[in-house]
C-alpha positions in Angstrom: -1.9 -11.8 -3.7 -4.5 -9.5 -5.2 -2.3 -6.5 -4.7 0.5 -8.2 -6.6 -1.7 -8.5 -9.7 -2.9 -4.9 -9.3 0.7 -4.1 -9.8 0.6 -6.1 -13.0 -2.4 -4.4 -14.4 -1.0 -0.9 -13.5 2.2 -1.9 -15.3 0.2 -2.9 -18.4 -1.9 0.3 -18.2 1.2 2.4 -17.9 2.5 1.0 -21.1 -0.9 1.6 -22.7 -0.8 5.2 -21.7 2.8 5.5 -23.0 1.7 4.1 -26.4 3.5 0.8 -26.1 0.4 -1.4 -25.8 -2.9 -1.2 -27.7 -5.9 -0.3 -25.6 -8.0 -3.4 -26.6 -5.1 -5.7 -25.9 -4.6 -4.2 -22.4 -8.4 -4.5 -21.8 -8.1 -8.3 -21.5 -5.8 -8.2 -18.5 -7.9 -5.4 -16.9 -11.0 -7.6 -17.2 -9.2 -10.6 -15.7 -8.0 -8.6 -12.7 -11.3 -6.7 -12.4 -13.1 -10.1 -12.0 -10.5 -11.3 -9.4 -10.8 -8.0 -7.4 -14.7 -8.3 -7.4 -15.0 -11.9 -6.3 -12.2 -11.8 -3.7 -13.9 -9.1 -1.5 -17.2 -10.8 -1.8 -15.6 -14.0 -0.3 -13.8 -11.9 2.4 -16.9 -10.1 3.4 -18.9 -13.3 3.8 -16.0 -14.8 5.7 -15.7 -11.7 8.0 -19.1 -12.6 9.6 -19.9 -9.0 10.6 -16.3 -8.0 11.6 -16.4 -4.3 10.4 -12.7 -3.7 10.2 -12.3 -6.7 7.9 -15.4 -5.7 5.9 -13.9 -2.2 5.5 -10.6 -3.7 4.2 -12.5 -6.0 1.8 -14.7 -3.1 0.6 -11.6 -1.2 -0.5 -10.7 -4.0 -2.9 -13.9 -3.3 -4.8 -12.5 0.2 -5.7 -9.8 -1.6 -7.7 -12.0 -4.3 -9.1 -14.6 -2.0 -10.6 -12.0 0.4 -11.9 -10.3 -2.4 -13.9 -13.6 -3.9 -15.1 -14.6 -0.4 -16.2 -11.3 0.3 -17.9 -11.3 -3.1 -19.6 -14.9 -2.9 -20.9 -14.5 0.7 -22.0 -11.4 -0.1 -24.0 -12.8 -3.3 -25.4 -16.0 -1.7 -26.7 -14.5 1.7 -27.5 -16.8 3.5 -25.1 -16.6 7.2 -24.3 -14.5 7.7 -21.2 -16.2 10.5 -19.2 -18.2 8.1 -17.0 -15.1 6.2 -16.1 -13.3 9.4 -15.4 -15.9 10.7 -13.0 -16.0 7.3 -11.2 -12.2 7.7 -10.8 -12.8 11.1 -9.1 -15.2 9.4 -6.6 -12.6 6.7 -5.9 -9.8 9.3 -5.4 -11.9 11.0 -2.7 -12.6 7.6 -1.0 -8.9 6.8 -1.2 -8.3 9.8 1.0 -10.6 8.3 3.6 -8.8 5.0 3.5 -5.5 6.9 3.9 -6.9 8.6 7.0 -8.0 5.3 8.4 -4.5 3.8 7.8 -2.7 6.8 9.4 -5.2 6.7 12.4 -4.3 3.1 13.0 -0.6 3.9 12.9 -0.1 2.2 9.6 2.1 5.0 8.0 3.2 2.9 5.1 -0.3 2.2 3.8 -1.4 5.7 4.7 1.2 6.9 2.2 0.3 4.3 -0.4 -3.4 5.3 -0.2 -2.4 8.9 -0.7 -0.5 7.9 -3.9 -3.4 5.9 -5.1 -5.7 8.9 -4.5 -3.4 11.0 -6.7 -3.3 8.4 -9.4 -7.1 8.1 -9.6 -7.3 11.9 -9.7 -5.0 11.9 -12.6 -7.2 9.3 -14.4 -10.1 11.7 -13.7 -8.3 14.5 -15.4 -7.4 12.4 -18.4 -10.7 10.5 -18.9 -13.3 13.1 -17.8 -11.7 16.5 -18.2 -9.8 15.3 -21.4 -6.5 16.9 -20.3 -3.6 16.1 -22.6 -1.4 14.6 -19.9 -1.5 10.9 -20.9 2.2 10.4 -21.1 2.8 12.0 -17.7 0.0 9.8 -16.2 1.7 6.8 -17.9 5.0 7.6 -16.2 3.3 8.0 -12.8 1.3 4.8 -13.3 4.5 2.9 -14.1 6.2 4.0 -10.9 3.0 3.3 -8.8 2.8 -0.2 -10.3 6.1 -1.0 -8.5 6.3 1.1 -5.3 2.6 0.9 -4.2 1.7 -2.6 -5.4 4.2 -5.1 -6.8 7.0 -4.6 -4.3 4.8 -4.2 -1.1 2.8 -7.3 -2.2 5.8 -9.4 -2.9 7.4 -8.4 0.4 4.1 -9.2 2.1 3.9 -12.6 0.6 7.5 -13.2 1.6 6.7 -12.0 5.1 9.2 -9.2 4.8 6.8 -6.2 4.6 6.9 -5.6 8.4 10.7 -5.3 8.3 10.5 -2.3 6.0 10.8 0.8 8.3 8.6 3.9 8.1 11.8 5.9 7.4 12.5 3.8 4.2 8.9 4.2 3.2 9.1 8.0 3.6 12.4 8.1 1.6 10.8 6.1 -1.3 7.8 8.3 -1.2 9.9 11.5 -1.3 11.9 10.2 -4.2 8.7 9.3 -6.1 7.2 12.7 -5.5 10.4 14.4 -6.8 10.2 12.2 -9.9 6.5 13.0 -10.4 7.2 16.8 -10.2 10.3 16.5 -12.5 8.4 14.3 -15.0 5.5 16.8 -15.1 7.6 19.7 -16.0 9.7 17.6 -18.4 6.5 16.6 -20.3 5.3 20.2 -20.4 8.7 21.3 -21.9 8.8 18.4 -24.5 8.4 19.3 -28.2 5.1 17.3 -28.4 3.7 19.4 -25.6 4.8 22.6 -27.2 2.9 21.8 -30.3 -0.3 21.9 -28.2 0.3 25.4 -26.9 -1.8 27.9 -28.8 0.2 30.5 -30.7 
């Protein structure tokens, strides 16, 4: 259920990056989901009673919870974003570790999803810490990620249909998404707005 609402907050944040939603307005939902994603793993860790695989899974939820709390509070109070950006780099690196764990346990679908999340957090690092002018591109990537890595898998999981999705389907969706990300990047670079930022 938590993953479903991560999809919701990514959807909201993608629209914020694309200039459709005000940052302070988006911060409210980020704070809501951040609180949910902090208290949920605390409960799961206590309930795990020392079961390390369960604790590891619960610990991964904190990565999301603190990200959205950080985003929400930064936007609400108009804070400088470099601290948030460097935190996103740290999370991007950890996400690679969670991807490796998923692949090692023969969970190809979530191995791929964690790779996508690592890429997304790395993009947030580039925008927030390195101040790269790729906000619209990151907005487009975030929009797609909201659906293919969170909303749809979470809904299928709740409906007990996730296990019926084959690895082949997951790889096709991932390939199409990568193709879109590459195309969107070069499309944004070639747009008139991007050309204005190129020194003459």
